[in-house]
Residue, then its C-alpha position, 0 to 999 in steps of 0.5 A: x504508470x501502467x499497473x496491469x491494464x490500467x494507466x495511472x496518471x500519477x501527476x494529476x490524480x490521486x488513486x484509491x488502493x483498497x485493502x483486502x486482508x485475507x487473514x484471521x488476525x489483521x489489526x483492523x478487520x482480521x477474520x472478516x474476509x479470510x474465506x474466499x466468498x467473503x473476500x470476493x464479495x468485499x472486493x466487489x463492494x470496494x470496486x463498486x465504491x470506487x477502488x482503483x486497485x486492490x491490495x491483497x494480503x495473506x499475512x498480518x504485518x501489524x506490530x507483534x504479528x505471527x509470521x506464517x509459512x510461505x505455503x500457508x500465505x500462498x494458500x490464502x491469497x492465490x485463490x482470491x487473486x484468481x477469482x477476482x481476476x476472473x470476475x473483475x477488471x481491476x489491477x491487483x497488488x500482492x502485499x508480501x515481502x516473500x519472493x515465493x509468495x510474490x511469484x505465486x501471486x504474479x502467476x495467479x494474475x497479480x500486477x504489482x508487489x507491495x513489499x513492506x521491507x522495500x526489497x530488503x528482506x528477501x534477496x530474490x524479490x527485486x529480480x523476481x519483480x524485474x523478471x515479471x515486469x511487475x509494478x512494485x511499491x517499496x515501503x520504508x521499514x526498520x527493525x527498530x525505531x533507532x535513528x541518528x537523524x530521523x529524516x536524513x536516515x529515512x531518506x537514505x533508507x529510501x535511496x537504498x530501496x531505489x538502488x536495489x530496485x534499479x540494480x535489479x532492472x526494475x524500470x523507473x515507471x514501475x516504482x512507487x514509494x511508501x513512507x511506511x507510517x507505523x513501521x519502524x517509527x515511534x509516534x512522533x516519527x510517524x507524525x513527522x514523516x506525514x508532515x514531511x511527505x513532500x521531501x520524498x518528491x526528490x526521488x521522482x517516483x509516485x508516493x503511496x500513503x498508507x495510514x488507514x486506521x493506524x495507531x498514529x491516528x488511534x493515539x492522537x484521537x484516543x480511539x480504537x481501530x474501528x473509529x478512526x475513519x475521520x482521522x484517516x480522511x484527514x491524512x488522505x487530504x493532507x497527503x494529497x497536498x504533499x503530492x501523494x498519488x495513491x492512498x491505501x485505505x479500508x473505507x473506499x467511499x468516504x476516502x474517494x469523496x475526500x479525494x475528489x473534493x481535494x482535487x477540485x480545490x487543488x486543480x480547480x475542477x472535478x471528475x465524477x466519472 
C-alpha cells in the first residue's frame, strides 16, 4: 500500500509507526513534546532511529482522558504536521476520531487518519477520508468491555468498520486494521486478542499492533509505564509471527532491532539498509 509517497510492502515487511503525542496528559509521555520545537526534535530523533511513519496525536485517549475541543486539538497538531512536512520526508498519520481535526491535518499535509473508533464516532469521517484519498487505520473499540462472545463480537465489530469504510468509497488498498489493545477490553481480553491476532487475517487488510507501554504489559509485569519496553518488544515479536505489518511504538530503535531480527528468522534473510 502507498501512504504519502512511500510504498509499504505489507506482505513482506513489518514497519515502525512512531508515536508523537503533542499533549500535556498522555499516559506515557504527556507534556514532553507538546511544544513545537520539542515535537520536531523528537520527530527527527524517531526518523533517525528508523521510524517509517509518524503518528501525531493532539488529544490523549488514555482511559479517563479529558476530551478537548476540535479547535484546541487542531491548534496542537497542525503546526507540528506542517513543520515536519517541511523538514522531513516521512508519511504522517493523524491520530484523531474527529472529522474536523482530520480534515485540518490532511490539509496541513497528513497522509493517513488513525481513528480509534474505527469510523463509528463521527459520521463524516469515512467520507472525508475517501474524498482526500487518504489511508486510514481502523481500530476496534467499544464504550464498555461487554460482549456475549468476545472473539465473535470483536470480529463482527471489525466487519462493521470495514463496511463503513467501503460504503464510503475508501479503497481497499488504503485500509489498515488495529485490534485496539487497551480499548473496550479487560485484561484477559487484551491478552486474548494479542494471542488470536491471526484471526484478523481473514479480512485481507494489513494489521497494525499498538501495545507500546500499555496497561496489559504493566499489569502482567507489575511495572510503571516507563519500564515496559521489554514487554512491548515481546508483543512486537509475537505480533510479527501472527502477521502484523505495522507496530505503533514509543521506542523506535529497540523495536526496529527486534523487527529486523524477527524478519531474519521468519524470512531467512535480513535488510540493514
